PyMOL Python script that loads the backbone (N, CA, C, O; Angstrom):
from pymol import cmd

cmd.read_pdbstr("""\
ATOM      1  N   MET A   1     -12.180  83.264  -9.976  1.00  0.00           N
ATOM      2  CA  MET A   1     -12.947  82.522 -10.953  1.00  0.00           C
ATOM      3  C   MET A   1     -14.433  82.820 -10.757  1.00  0.00           C
ATOM      4  O   MET A   1     -14.904  82.945  -9.626  1.00  0.00           O
ATOM      5  N   ASP A   2     -15.160  82.931 -11.859  1.00  0.00           N
ATOM      6  CA  ASP A   2     -16.599  83.164 -11.835  1.00  0.00           C
ATOM      7  C   ASP A   2     -17.312  81.948 -12.410  1.00  0.00           C
ATOM      8  O   ASP A   2     -16.781  81.247 -13.272  1.00  0.00           O
ATOM      9  N   HIS A   3     -18.504  81.715 -11.926  1.00  0.00           N
ATOM     10  CA  HIS A   3     -19.348  80.652 -12.470  1.00  0.00           C
ATOM     11  C   HIS A   3     -20.449  81.303 -13.295  1.00  0.00           C
ATOM     12  O   HIS A   3     -21.197  82.134 -12.780  1.00  0.00           O
ATOM     13  N   GLU A   4     -20.557  80.937 -14.566  1.00  0.00           N
ATOM     14  CA  GLU A   4     -21.641  81.382 -15.427  1.00  0.00           C
ATOM     15  C   GLU A   4     -22.408  80.127 -15.812  1.00  0.00           C
ATOM     16  O   GLU A   4     -21.900  79.281 -16.547  1.00  0.00           O
ATOM     17  N   ASN A   5     -23.641  80.008 -15.309  1.00  0.00           N
ATOM     18  CA  ASN A   5     -24.418  78.780 -15.488  1.00  0.00           C
ATOM     19  C   ASN A   5     -23.597  77.627 -14.933  1.00  0.00           C
ATOM     20  O   ASN A   5     -23.341  77.592 -13.729  1.00  0.00           O
ATOM     21  N   ASP A   6     -23.176  76.686 -15.764  1.00  0.00           N
ATOM     22  CA  ASP A   6     -22.355  75.580 -15.277  1.00  0.00           C
ATOM     23  C   ASP A   6     -20.910  75.698 -15.751  1.00  0.00           C
ATOM     24  O   ASP A   6     -20.124  74.766 -15.578  1.00  0.00           O
ATOM     25  N   ALA A   7     -20.551  76.841 -16.350  1.00  0.00           N
ATOM     26  CA  ALA A   7     -19.194  77.023 -16.882  1.00  0.00           C
ATOM     27  C   ALA A   7     -18.301  77.680 -15.837  1.00  0.00           C
ATOM     28  O   ALA A   7     -18.711  78.626 -15.163  1.00  0.00           O
ATOM     29  N   LEU A   8     -17.102  77.181 -15.710  1.00  0.00           N
ATOM     30  CA  LEU A   8     -16.105  77.778 -14.838  1.00  0.00           C
ATOM     31  C   LEU A   8     -15.224  78.662 -15.710  1.00  0.00           C
ATOM     32  O   LEU A   8     -14.629  78.181 -16.675  1.00  0.00           O
ATOM     33  N   VAL A   9     -15.132  79.950 -15.381  1.00  0.00           N
ATOM     34  CA  VAL A   9     -14.396  80.910 -16.204  1.00  0.00           C
ATOM     35  C   VAL A   9     -13.211  81.448 -15.426  1.00  0.00           C
ATOM     36  O   VAL A   9     -13.354  81.884 -14.284  1.00  0.00           O
ATOM     37  N   PHE A  10     -12.043  81.418 -16.044  1.00  0.00           N
ATOM     38  CA  PHE A  10     -10.826  81.999 -15.470  1.00  0.00           C
ATOM     39  C   PHE A  10     -10.250  82.952 -16.502  1.00  0.00           C
ATOM     40  O   PHE A  10     -10.139  82.585 -17.672  1.00  0.00           O
ATOM     41  N   GLY A  11      -9.883  84.157 -16.110  1.00  0.00           N
ATOM     42  CA  GLY A  11      -9.377  85.140 -17.063  1.00  0.00           C
ATOM     43  C   GLY A  11     -10.531  85.815 -17.781  1.00  0.00           C
ATOM     44  O   GLY A  11     -11.682  85.707 -17.359  1.00  0.00           O
ATOM     45  N   ASN A  12     -10.227  86.502 -18.853  1.00  0.00           N
ATOM     46  CA  ASN A  12     -11.231  87.234 -19.611  1.00  0.00           C
ATOM     47  C   ASN A  12     -11.401  86.598 -20.992  1.00  0.00           C
ATOM     48  O   ASN A  12     -10.585  86.838 -21.882  1.00  0.00           O
ATOM     49  N   PRO A  13     -12.456  85.784 -21.186  1.00  0.00           N
ATOM     50  CA  PRO A  13     -12.640  85.149 -22.487  1.00  0.00           C
ATOM     51  C   PRO A  13     -12.917  86.161 -23.604  1.00  0.00           C
ATOM     52  O   PRO A  13     -12.781  85.823 -24.780  1.00  0.00           O
ATOM     53  N   ASP A  14     -13.298  87.382 -23.261  1.00  0.00           N
ATOM     54  CA  ASP A  14     -13.552  88.411 -24.269  1.00  0.00           C
ATOM     55  C   ASP A  14     -12.272  88.965 -24.879  1.00  0.00           C
ATOM     56  O   ASP A  14     -12.337  89.772 -25.806  1.00  0.00           O
ATOM     57  N   ASP A  15     -11.104  88.551 -24.379  1.00  0.00           N
ATOM     58  CA  ASP A  15      -9.841  88.970 -24.997  1.00  0.00           C
ATOM     59  C   ASP A  15      -9.695  88.379 -26.394  1.00  0.00           C
ATOM     60  O   ASP A  15      -9.022  88.962 -27.244  1.00  0.00           O
ATOM     61  N   TRP A  16     -10.319  87.224 -26.641  1.00  0.00           N
ATOM     62  CA  TRP A  16     -10.357  86.637 -27.977  1.00  0.00           C
ATOM     63  C   TRP A  16     -11.507  87.279 -28.722  1.00  0.00           C
ATOM     64  O   TRP A  16     -12.648  87.210 -28.267  1.00  0.00           O
ATOM     65  N   LYS A  17     -11.236  87.903 -29.858  1.00  0.00           N
ATOM     66  CA  LYS A  17     -12.250  88.609 -30.646  1.00  0.00           C
ATOM     67  C   LYS A  17     -12.664  87.755 -31.843  1.00  0.00           C
ATOM     68  O   LYS A  17     -11.815  87.198 -32.538  1.00  0.00           O
ATOM     69  N   ILE A  18     -13.967  87.656 -32.079  1.00  0.00           N
ATOM     70  CA  ILE A  18     -14.470  86.904 -33.226  1.00  0.00           C
ATOM     71  C   ILE A  18     -14.227  87.698 -34.500  1.00  0.00           C
ATOM     72  O   ILE A  18     -14.655  88.847 -34.611  1.00  0.00           O
ATOM     73  N   LEU A  19     -13.537  87.086 -35.464  1.00  0.00           N
ATOM     74  CA  LEU A  19     -13.344  87.693 -36.783  1.00  0.00           C
ATOM     75  C   LEU A  19     -14.403  87.187 -37.760  1.00  0.00           C
ATOM     76  O   LEU A  19     -14.888  87.940 -38.604  1.00  0.00           O
ATOM     77  N   MET A  20     -14.760  85.899 -37.640  1.00  0.00           N
ATOM     78  CA  MET A  20     -15.745  85.293 -38.535  1.00  0.00           C
ATOM     79  C   MET A  20     -16.392  84.131 -37.810  1.00  0.00           C
ATOM     80  O   MET A  20     -15.726  83.369 -37.109  1.00  0.00           O
ATOM     81  N   SER A  21     -17.699  84.004 -37.987  1.00  0.00           N
ATOM     82  CA  SER A  21     -18.419  82.876 -37.418  1.00  0.00           C
ATOM     83  C   SER A  21     -19.549  82.511 -38.368  1.00  0.00           C
ATOM     84  O   SER A  21     -20.284  83.376 -38.845  1.00  0.00           O
ATOM     85  N   ARG A  22     -19.675  81.220 -38.635  1.00  0.00           N
ATOM     86  CA  ARG A  22     -20.788  80.756 -39.458  1.00  0.00           C
ATOM     87  C   ARG A  22     -21.177  79.365 -38.984  1.00  0.00           C
ATOM     88  O   ARG A  22     -20.355  78.610 -38.463  1.00  0.00           O
ATOM     89  N   GLU A  23     -22.448  79.046 -39.176  1.00  0.00           N
ATOM     90  CA  GLU A  23     -22.923  77.740 -38.751  1.00  0.00           C
ATOM     91  C   GLU A  23     -24.130  77.326 -39.581  1.00  0.00           C
ATOM     92  O   GLU A  23     -24.835  78.155 -40.157  1.00  0.00           O
ATOM     93  N   SER A  24     -24.338  76.041 -39.621  1.00  0.00           N
ATOM     94  CA  SER A  24     -25.522  75.477 -40.249  1.00  0.00           C
ATOM     95  C   SER A  24     -26.219  74.631 -39.199  1.00  0.00           C
ATOM     96  O   SER A  24     -25.725  73.570 -38.818  1.00  0.00           O
ATOM     97  N   ARG A  25     -27.356  75.099 -38.738  1.00  0.00           N
ATOM     98  CA  ARG A  25     -28.110  74.310 -37.761  1.00  0.00           C
ATOM     99  C   ARG A  25     -28.703  73.076 -38.418  1.00  0.00           C
ATOM    100  O   ARG A  25     -28.790  72.016 -37.799  1.00  0.00           O
ATOM    101  N   ARG A  26     -29.110  73.215 -39.672  1.00  0.00           N
ATOM    102  CA  ARG A  26     -29.695  72.075 -40.381  1.00  0.00           C
ATOM    103  C   ARG A  26     -28.661  70.963 -40.570  1.00  0.00           C
ATOM    104  O   ARG A  26     -28.929  69.800 -40.269  1.00  0.00           O
ATOM    105  N   ASP A  27     -27.478  71.331 -41.070  1.00  0.00           N
ATOM    106  CA  ASP A  27     -26.435  70.338 -41.331  1.00  0.00           C
ATOM    107  C   ASP A  27     -25.533  70.094 -40.125  1.00  0.00           C
ATOM    108  O   ASP A  27     -24.676  69.211 -40.158  1.00  0.00           O
ATOM    109  N   GLN A  28     -25.721  70.869 -39.067  1.00  0.00           N
ATOM    110  CA  GLN A  28     -25.038  70.726 -37.783  1.00  0.00           C
ATOM    111  C   GLN A  28     -23.520  70.804 -37.889  1.00  0.00           C
ATOM    112  O   GLN A  28     -22.808  69.845 -37.590  1.00  0.00           O
ATOM    113  N   TRP A  29     -23.043  71.968 -38.319  1.00  0.00           N
ATOM    114  CA  TRP A  29     -21.615  72.252 -38.330  1.00  0.00           C
ATOM    115  C   TRP A  29     -21.419  73.727 -38.001  1.00  0.00           C
ATOM    116  O   TRP A  29     -22.349  74.524 -38.125  1.00  0.00           O
ATOM    117  N   SER A  30     -20.215  74.087 -37.584  1.00  0.00           N
ATOM    118  CA  SER A  30     -19.879  75.494 -37.332  1.00  0.00           C
ATOM    119  C   SER A  30     -18.381  75.707 -37.540  1.00  0.00           C
ATOM    120  O   SER A  30     -17.568  74.805 -37.341  1.00  0.00           O
ATOM    121  N   ASN A  31     -18.047  76.926 -37.945  1.00  0.00           N
ATOM    122  CA  ASN A  31     -16.659  77.377 -38.094  1.00  0.00           C
ATOM    123  C   ASN A  31     -16.540  78.738 -37.447  1.00  0.00           C
ATOM    124  O   ASN A  31     -17.436  79.572 -37.576  1.00  0.00           O
ATOM    125  N   ARG A  32     -15.443  78.971 -36.754  1.00  0.00           N
ATOM    126  CA  ARG A  32     -15.216  80.269 -36.119  1.00  0.00           C
ATOM    127  C   ARG A  32     -13.735  80.597 -36.190  1.00  0.00           C
ATOM    128  O   ARG A  32     -12.881  79.745 -35.943  1.00  0.00           O
ATOM    129  N   THR A  33     -13.445  81.849 -36.533  1.00  0.00           N
ATOM    130  CA  THR A  33     -12.079  82.358 -36.508  1.00  0.00           C
ATOM    131  C   THR A  33     -12.021  83.466 -35.468  1.00  0.00           C
ATOM    132  O   THR A  33     -12.788  84.427 -35.532  1.00  0.00           O
ATOM    133  N   THR A  34     -11.110  83.332 -34.512  1.00  0.00           N
ATOM    134  CA  THR A  34     -10.940  84.338 -33.475  1.00  0.00           C
ATOM    135  C   THR A  34      -9.484  84.795 -33.453  1.00  0.00           C
ATOM    136  O   THR A  34      -8.591  84.098 -33.934  1.00  0.00           O
ATOM    137  N   ALA A  35      -9.266  85.983 -32.884  1.00  0.00           N
ATOM    138  CA  ALA A  35      -7.906  86.523 -32.789  1.00  0.00           C
ATOM    139  C   ALA A  35      -7.689  87.123 -31.409  1.00  0.00           C
ATOM    140  O   ALA A  35      -8.602  87.680 -30.798  1.00  0.00           O
ATOM    141  N   TYR A  36      -6.459  86.995 -30.936  1.00  0.00           N
ATOM    142  CA  TYR A  36      -6.041  87.558 -29.654  1.00  0.00           C
ATOM    143  C   TYR A  36      -4.878  88.497 -29.953  1.00  0.00           C
ATOM    144  O   TYR A  36      -3.815  88.066 -30.397  1.00  0.00           O
ATOM    145  N   GLU A  37      -5.094  89.787 -29.704  1.00  0.00           N
ATOM    146  CA  GLU A  37      -4.072  90.782 -30.042  1.00  0.00           C
ATOM    147  C   GLU A  37      -3.019  90.890 -28.945  1.00  0.00           C
ATOM    148  O   GLU A  37      -3.339  91.077 -27.771  1.00  0.00           O
ATOM    149  N   LEU A  38      -1.762  90.769 -29.348  1.00  0.00           N
ATOM    150  CA  LEU A  38      -0.621  90.985 -28.467  1.00  0.00           C
ATOM    151  C   LEU A  38      -0.061  92.358 -28.845  1.00  0.00           C
ATOM    152  O   LEU A  38       0.698  92.488 -29.805  1.00  0.00           O
ATOM    153  N   SER A  39      -0.439  93.359 -28.089  1.00  0.00           N
ATOM    154  CA  SER A  39      -0.183  94.764 -28.422  1.00  0.00           C
ATOM    155  C   SER A  39       1.255  95.020 -28.874  1.00  0.00           C
ATOM    156  O   SER A  39       2.215  94.738 -28.156  1.00  0.00           O
ATOM    157  N   GLY A  40       1.373  95.568 -30.101  1.00  0.00           N
ATOM    158  CA  GLY A  40       2.664  95.927 -30.648  1.00  0.00           C
ATOM    159  C   GLY A  40       3.468  94.766 -31.209  1.00  0.00           C
ATOM    160  O   GLY A  40       4.566  94.973 -31.725  1.00  0.00           O
ATOM    161  N   ILE A  41       2.946  93.551 -31.121  1.00  0.00           N
ATOM    162  CA  ILE A  41       3.688  92.370 -31.565  1.00  0.00           C
ATOM    163  C   ILE A  41       2.998  91.681 -32.741  1.00  0.00           C
ATOM    164  O   ILE A  41       3.630  91.381 -33.753  1.00  0.00           O
ATOM    165  N   GLY A  42       1.692  91.432 -32.596  1.00  0.00           N
ATOM    166  CA  GLY A  42       0.930  90.718 -33.612  1.00  0.00           C
ATOM    167  C   GLY A  42      -0.286  90.078 -32.987  1.00  0.00           C
ATOM    168  O   GLY A  42      -0.739  90.512 -31.928  1.00  0.00           O
ATOM    169  N   CYS A  43      -0.824  89.051 -33.625  1.00  0.00           N
ATOM    170  CA  CYS A  43      -2.031  88.388 -33.141  1.00  0.00           C
ATOM    171  C   CYS A  43      -1.890  86.875 -33.210  1.00  0.00           C
ATOM    172  O   CYS A  43      -1.294  86.324 -34.135  1.00  0.00           O
ATOM    173  N   LEU A  44      -2.458  86.224 -32.203  1.00  0.00           N
ATOM    174  CA  LEU A  44      -2.693  84.793 -32.285  1.00  0.00           C
ATOM    175  C   LEU A  44      -4.030  84.629 -33.000  1.00  0.00           C
ATOM    176  O   LEU A  44      -4.994  85.323 -32.678  1.00  0.00           O
ATOM    177  N   VAL A  45      -4.094  83.727 -33.958  1.00  0.00           N
ATOM    178  CA  VAL A  45      -5.332  83.483 -34.696  1.00  0.00           C
ATOM    179  C   VAL A  45      -5.695  82.014 -34.524  1.00  0.00           C
ATOM    180  O   VAL A  45      -4.866  81.126 -34.724  1.00  0.00           O
ATOM    181  N   GLN A  46      -6.950  81.775 -34.150  1.00  0.00           N
ATOM    182  CA  GLN A  46      -7.423  80.409 -33.900  1.00  0.00           C
ATOM    183  C   GLN A  46      -8.630  80.119 -34.789  1.00  0.00           C
ATOM    184  O   GLN A  46      -9.545  80.936 -34.893  1.00  0.00           O
ATOM    185  N   ILE A  47      -8.625  78.971 -35.416  1.00  0.00           N
ATOM    186  CA  ILE A  47      -9.749  78.513 -36.226  1.00  0.00           C
ATOM    187  C   ILE A  47     -10.315  77.271 -35.552  1.00  0.00           C
ATOM    188  O   ILE A  47      -9.579  76.335 -35.238  1.00  0.00           O
ATOM    189  N   THR A  48     -11.624  77.269 -35.333  1.00  0.00           N
ATOM    190  CA  THR A  48     -12.297  76.156 -34.679  1.00  0.00           C
ATOM    191  C   THR A  48     -13.422  75.659 -35.579  1.00  0.00           C
ATOM    192  O   THR A  48     -14.193  76.456 -36.113  1.00  0.00           O
ATOM    193  N   SER A  49     -13.517  74.344 -35.747  1.00  0.00           N
ATOM    194  CA  SER A  49     -14.585  73.725 -36.528  1.00  0.00           C
ATOM    195  C   SER A  49     -15.221  72.613 -35.708  1.00  0.00           C
ATOM    196  O   SER A  49     -14.537  71.868 -35.006  1.00  0.00           O
ATOM    197  N   HIS A  50     -16.537  72.516 -35.808  1.00  0.00           N
ATOM    198  CA  HIS A  50     -17.297  71.442 -35.167  1.00  0.00           C
ATOM    199  C   HIS A  50     -18.269  70.885 -36.200  1.00  0.00           C
ATOM    200  O   HIS A  50     -18.809  71.624 -37.023  1.00  0.00           O
ATOM    201  N   ARG A  51     -18.484  69.576 -36.145  1.00  0.00           N
ATOM    202  CA  ARG A  51     -19.545  68.990 -36.972  1.00  0.00           C
ATOM    203  C   ARG A  51     -20.083  67.747 -36.294  1.00  0.00           C
ATOM    204  O   ARG A  51     -19.367  67.010 -35.616  1.00  0.00           O
ATOM    205  N   ARG A  52     -21.352  67.547 -36.500  1.00  0.00           N
ATOM    206  CA  ARG A  52     -22.013  66.368 -35.930  1.00  0.00           C
ATOM    207  C   ARG A  52     -21.914  65.223 -36.917  1.00  0.00           C
ATOM    208  O   ARG A  52     -22.215  65.376 -38.101  1.00  0.00           O
ATOM    209  N   LEU A  53     -21.493  64.086 -36.419  1.00  0.00           N
ATOM    210  CA  LEU A  53     -21.322  62.899 -37.251  1.00  0.00           C
ATOM    211  C   LEU A  53     -22.625  62.101 -37.314  1.00  0.00           C
ATOM    212  O   LEU A  53     -23.521  62.302 -36.494  1.00  0.00           O
ATOM    213  N   PRO A  54     -22.727  61.195 -38.291  1.00  0.00           N
ATOM    214  CA  PRO A  54     -23.952  60.394 -38.417  1.00  0.00           C
ATOM    215  C   PRO A  54     -24.328  59.617 -37.153  1.00  0.00           C
ATOM    216  O   PRO A  54     -25.507  59.355 -36.918  1.00  0.00           O
ATOM    217  N   ASP A  55     -23.327  59.245 -36.334  1.00  0.00           N
ATOM    218  CA  ASP A  55     -23.633  58.512 -35.101  1.00  0.00           C
ATOM    219  C   ASP A  55     -24.024  59.440 -33.950  1.00  0.00           C
ATOM    220  O   ASP A  55     -24.141  59.006 -32.804  1.00  0.00           O
ATOM    221  N   ARG A  56     -24.226  60.739 -34.273  1.00  0.00           N
ATOM    222  CA  ARG A  56     -24.673  61.779 -33.328  1.00  0.00           C
ATOM    223  C   ARG A  56     -23.582  62.266 -32.381  1.00  0.00           C
ATOM    224  O   ARG A  56     -23.870  63.046 -31.473  1.00  0.00           O
ATOM    225  N   THR A  57     -22.334  61.826 -32.566  1.00  0.00           N
ATOM    226  CA  THR A  57     -21.222  62.371 -31.796  1.00  0.00           C
ATOM    227  C   THR A  57     -20.698  63.608 -32.519  1.00  0.00           C
ATOM    228  O   THR A  57     -21.035  63.852 -33.678  1.00  0.00           O
ATOM    229  N   TRP A  58     -19.870  64.384 -31.822  1.00  0.00           N
ATOM    230  CA  TRP A  58     -19.315  65.612 -32.402  1.00  0.00           C
ATOM    231  C   TRP A  58     -17.840  65.436 -32.709  1.00  0.00           C
ATOM    232  O   TRP A  58     -17.110  64.787 -31.959  1.00  0.00           O
ATOM    233  N   GLU A  59     -17.411  66.015 -33.811  1.00  0.00           N
ATOM    234  CA  GLU A  59     -15.999  66.053 -34.192  1.00  0.00           C
ATOM    235  C   GLU A  59     -15.568  67.517 -34.133  1.00  0.00           C
ATOM    236  O   GLU A  59     -16.261  68.392 -34.653  1.00  0.00           O
ATOM    237  N   SER A  60     -14.442  67.780 -33.510  1.00  0.00           N
ATOM    238  CA  SER A  60     -13.933  69.142 -33.376  1.00  0.00           C
ATOM    239  C   SER A  60     -12.485  69.213 -33.811  1.00  0.00           C
ATOM    240  O   SER A  60     -11.725  68.257 -33.657  1.00  0.00           O
ATOM    241  N   SER A  61     -12.113  70.364 -34.358  1.00  0.00           N
ATOM    242  CA  SER A  61     -10.707  70.588 -34.692  1.00  0.00           C
ATOM    243  C   SER A  61     -10.375  72.050 -34.455  1.00  0.00           C
ATOM    244  O   SER A  61     -11.220  72.932 -34.607  1.00  0.00           O
ATOM    245  N   LYS A  62      -9.124  72.288 -34.079  1.00  0.00           N
ATOM    246  CA  LYS A  62      -8.638  73.655 -33.838  1.00  0.00           C
ATOM    247  C   LYS A  62      -7.250  73.781 -34.421  1.00  0.00           C
ATOM    248  O   LYS A  62      -6.479  72.823 -34.480  1.00  0.00           O
ATOM    249  N   ALA A  63      -6.956  75.008 -34.856  1.00  0.00           N
ATOM    250  CA  ALA A  63      -5.608  75.343 -35.311  1.00  0.00           C
ATOM    251  C   ALA A  63      -5.303  76.744 -34.808  1.00  0.00           C
ATOM    252  O   ALA A  63      -6.164  77.623 -34.836  1.00  0.00           O
ATOM    253  N   VAL A  64      -4.076  76.948 -34.347  1.00  0.00           N
ATOM    254  CA  VAL A  64      -3.649  78.258 -33.854  1.00  0.00           C
ATOM    255  C   VAL A  64      -2.335  78.616 -34.522  1.00  0.00           C
ATOM    256  O   VAL A  64      -1.454  77.771 -34.675  1.00  0.00           O
ATOM    257  N   THR A  65      -2.210  79.879 -34.919  1.00  0.00           N
ATOM    258  CA  THR A  65      -0.952  80.371 -35.482  1.00  0.00           C
ATOM    259  C   THR A  65      -0.722  81.801 -35.007  1.00  0.00           C
ATOM    260  O   THR A  65      -1.650  82.472 -34.556  1.00  0.00           O
ATOM    261  N   PHE A  66       0.511  82.256 -35.110  1.00  0.00           N
ATOM    262  CA  PHE A  66       0.867  83.628 -34.767  1.00  0.00           C
ATOM    263  C   PHE A  66       1.080  84.407 -36.059  1.00  0.00           C
ATOM    264  O   PHE A  66       1.789  83.955 -36.958  1.00  0.00           O
ATOM    265  N   VAL A  67       0.459  85.585 -36.144  1.00  0.00           N
ATOM    266  CA  VAL A  67       0.619  86.463 -37.306  1.00  0.00           C
ATOM    267  C   VAL A  67       1.332  87.726 -36.817  1.00  0.00           C
ATOM    268  O   VAL A  67       0.719  88.544 -36.132  1.00  0.00           O
ATOM    269  N   PRO A  68       2.611  87.901 -37.154  1.00  0.00           N
ATOM    270  CA  PRO A  68       3.357  89.065 -36.664  1.00  0.00           C
ATOM    271  C   PRO A  68       2.961  90.348 -37.389  1.00  0.00           C
ATOM    272  O   PRO A  68       2.562  90.326 -38.553  1.00  0.00           O
ATOM    273  N   GLY A  69       3.081  91.471 -36.669  1.00  0.00           N
ATOM    274  CA  GLY A  69       2.925  92.785 -37.289  1.00  0.00           C
ATOM    275  C   GLY A  69       1.517  93.177 -37.685  1.00  0.00           C
ATOM    276  O   GLY A  69       1.339  94.039 -38.546  1.00  0.00           O
ATOM    277  N   VAL A  70       0.505  92.561 -37.073  1.00  0.00           N
ATOM    278  CA  VAL A  70      -0.875  92.927 -37.370  1.00  0.00           C
ATOM    279  C   VAL A  70      -1.591  93.296 -36.080  1.00  0.00           C
ATOM    280  O   VAL A  70      -1.115  93.025 -34.978  1.00  0.00           O
ATOM    281  N   ARG A  71      -2.747  93.919 -36.251  1.00  0.00           N
ATOM    282  CA  ARG A  71      -3.621  94.248 -35.127  1.00  0.00           C
ATOM    283  C   ARG A  71      -5.058  94.022 -35.572  1.00  0.00           C
ATOM    284  O   ARG A  71      -5.324  93.855 -36.762  1.00  0.00           O
ATOM    285  N   ILE A  72      -5.980  94.016 -34.624  1.00  0.00           N
ATOM    286  CA  ILE A  72      -7.399  93.838 -34.929  1.00  0.00           C
ATOM    287  C   ILE A  72      -8.020  95.210 -35.159  1.00  0.00           C
ATOM    288  O   ILE A  72      -7.926  96.090 -34.304  1.00  0.00           O
ATOM    289  N   MET A  73      -8.652  95.389 -36.313  1.00  0.00           N
ATOM    290  CA  MET A  73      -9.369  96.622 -36.600  1.00  0.00           C
ATOM    291  C   MET A  73     -10.866  96.334 -36.520  1.00  0.00           C
ATOM    292  O   MET A  73     -11.349  95.365 -37.106  1.00  0.00           O
ATOM    293  N   GLU A  74     -11.592  97.172 -35.798  1.00  0.00           N
ATOM    294  CA  GLU A  74     -13.035  97.023 -35.678  1.00  0.00           C
ATOM    295  C   GLU A  74     -13.733  98.100 -36.490  1.00  0.00           C
ATOM    296  O   GLU A  74     -13.401  99.281 -36.384  1.00  0.00           O
ATOM    297  N   GLU A  75     -14.703  97.689 -37.301  1.00  0.00           N
ATOM    298  CA  GLU A  75     -15.510  98.627 -38.082  1.00  0.00           C
ATOM    299  C   GLU A  75     -16.804  98.874 -37.309  1.00  0.00           C
ATOM    300  O   GLU A  75     -17.527  97.936 -36.972  1.00  0.00           O
ATOM    301  N   MET A  76     -17.084 100.142 -37.035  1.00  0.00           N
ATOM    302  CA  MET A  76     -18.249 100.512 -36.237  1.00  0.00           C
ATOM    303  C   MET A  76     -19.278 101.219 -37.116  1.00  0.00           C
ATOM    304  O   MET A  76     -18.920 102.010 -37.989  1.00  0.00           O
ATOM    305  N   VAL A  77     -20.550 100.930 -36.882  1.00  0.00           N
ATOM    306  CA  VAL A  77     -21.669 101.630 -37.504  1.00  0.00           C
ATOM    307  C   VAL A  77     -22.681 101.922 -36.404  1.00  0.00           C
ATOM    308  O   VAL A  77     -23.179 101.016 -35.736  1.00  0.00           O
ATOM    309  N   ASN A  78     -22.971 103.201 -36.233  1.00  0.00           N
ATOM    310  CA  ASN A  78     -23.923 103.629 -35.190  1.00  0.00           C
ATOM    311  C   ASN A  78     -23.548 103.076 -33.812  1.00  0.00           C
ATOM    312  O   ASN A  78     -24.417 102.661 -33.046  1.00  0.00           O
ATOM    313  N   GLY A  79     -22.260 103.074 -33.509  1.00  0.00           N
ATOM    314  CA  GLY A  79     -21.787 102.633 -32.203  1.00  0.00           C
ATOM    315  C   GLY A  79     -21.735 101.128 -31.996  1.00  0.00           C
ATOM    316  O   GLY A  79     -21.437 100.667 -30.894  1.00  0.00           O
ATOM    317  N   GLU A  80     -22.021 100.349 -33.045  1.00  0.00           N
ATOM    318  CA  GLU A  80     -21.965  98.894 -32.931  1.00  0.00           C
ATOM    319  C   GLU A  80     -20.884  98.329 -33.831  1.00  0.00           C
ATOM    320  O   GLU A  80     -20.676  98.816 -34.942  1.00  0.00           O
ATOM    321  N   ILE A  81     -20.197  97.306 -33.354  1.00  0.00           N
ATOM    322  CA  ILE A  81     -19.181  96.630 -34.159  1.00  0.00           C
ATOM    323  C   ILE A  81     -19.900  95.776 -35.203  1.00  0.00           C
ATOM    324  O   ILE A  81     -20.712  94.916 -34.861  1.00  0.00           O
ATOM    325  N   VAL A  82     -19.590  96.022 -36.488  1.00  0.00           N
ATOM    326  CA  VAL A  82     -20.216  95.255 -37.565  1.00  0.00           C
ATOM    327  C   VAL A  82     -19.216  94.352 -38.285  1.00  0.00           C
ATOM    328  O   VAL A  82     -19.607  93.471 -39.050  1.00  0.00           O
ATOM    329  N   ASN A  83     -17.920  94.575 -38.037  1.00  0.00           N
ATOM    330  CA  ASN A  83     -16.902  93.760 -38.689  1.00  0.00           C
ATOM    331  C   ASN A  83     -15.582  93.913 -37.945  1.00  0.00           C
ATOM    332  O   ASN A  83     -15.303  94.959 -37.358  1.00  0.00           O
ATOM    333  N   ARG A  84     -14.780  92.865 -37.977  1.00  0.00           N
ATOM    334  CA  ARG A  84     -13.406  92.909 -37.469  1.00  0.00           C
ATOM    335  C   ARG A  84     -12.519  92.252 -38.499  1.00  0.00           C
ATOM    336  O   ARG A  84     -12.928  91.310 -39.177  1.00  0.00           O
ATOM    337  N   ARG A  85     -11.292  92.757 -38.616  1.00  0.00           N
ATOM    338  CA  ARG A  85     -10.315  92.121 -39.506  1.00  0.00           C
ATOM    339  C   ARG A  85      -8.917  92.457 -39.027  1.00  0.00           C
ATOM    340  O   ARG A  85      -8.719  93.376 -38.233  1.00  0.00           O
ATOM    341  N   LEU A  86      -7.951  91.698 -39.523  1.00  0.00           N
ATOM    342  CA  LEU A  86      -6.551  91.945 -39.200  1.00  0.00           C
ATOM    343  C   LEU A  86      -5.988  92.924 -40.220  1.00  0.00           C
ATOM    344  O   LEU A  86      -6.210  92.786 -41.423  1.00  0.00           O
ATOM    345  N   VAL A  87      -5.255  93.915 -39.723  1.00  0.00           N
ATOM    346  CA  VAL A  87      -4.585  94.892 -40.597  1.00  0.00           C
ATOM    347  C   VAL A  87      -3.154  95.059 -40.118  1.00  0.00           C
ATOM    348  O   VAL A  87      -2.831  94.749 -38.972  1.00  0.00           O
ATOM    349  N   LYS A  88      -2.295  95.555 -41.012  1.00  0.00           N
ATOM    350  CA  LYS A  88      -0.910  95.811 -40.610  1.00  0.00           C
ATOM    351  C   LYS A  88      -0.876  96.808 -39.475  1.00  0.00           C
ATOM    352  O   LYS A  88      -1.607  97.798 -39.473  1.00  0.00           O
ATOM    353  N   ALA A  89      -0.017  96.533 -38.510  1.00  0.00           N
ATOM    354  CA  ALA A  89       0.108  97.422 -37.341  1.00  0.00           C
ATOM    355  C   ALA A  89       0.874  98.675 -37.691  1.00  0.00           C
ATOM    356  O   ALA A  89       1.076  99.535 -36.834  1.00  0.00           O
TER     357      ALA A  89
END
""", "prot")
cmd.dss("prot")
cmd.show_as("cartoon", "prot")
cmd.util.cbc("prot")
cmd.orient("prot")
C-alpha cells in the first residue's frame, strides 16, 4: 500500500479509465463515467455523481454495470489521449 497525501491506495486506481467527466464549480456538482476493461470479456462501467445540497452537505450516487463484448478505445493526438470510448471487441 502507498500513501499519497492522506489517501491510502491499494492496487492500481489507474486501471479505471475516465470516459467522460464534467463538473460545475459554480453549481457544485460533478458527473464521471469510468470503465474497467476485462481483457477479452468486456468492461465494467461506473457512473458517479456528486452534488452539494443547500445545507452544504454532499449527496453522492454510483451505478455499476457490465457491458459484454466491448473494449476501451483511446484516441490519440500528438501522443496524448484526447478521447476514450467503448467499442465492440
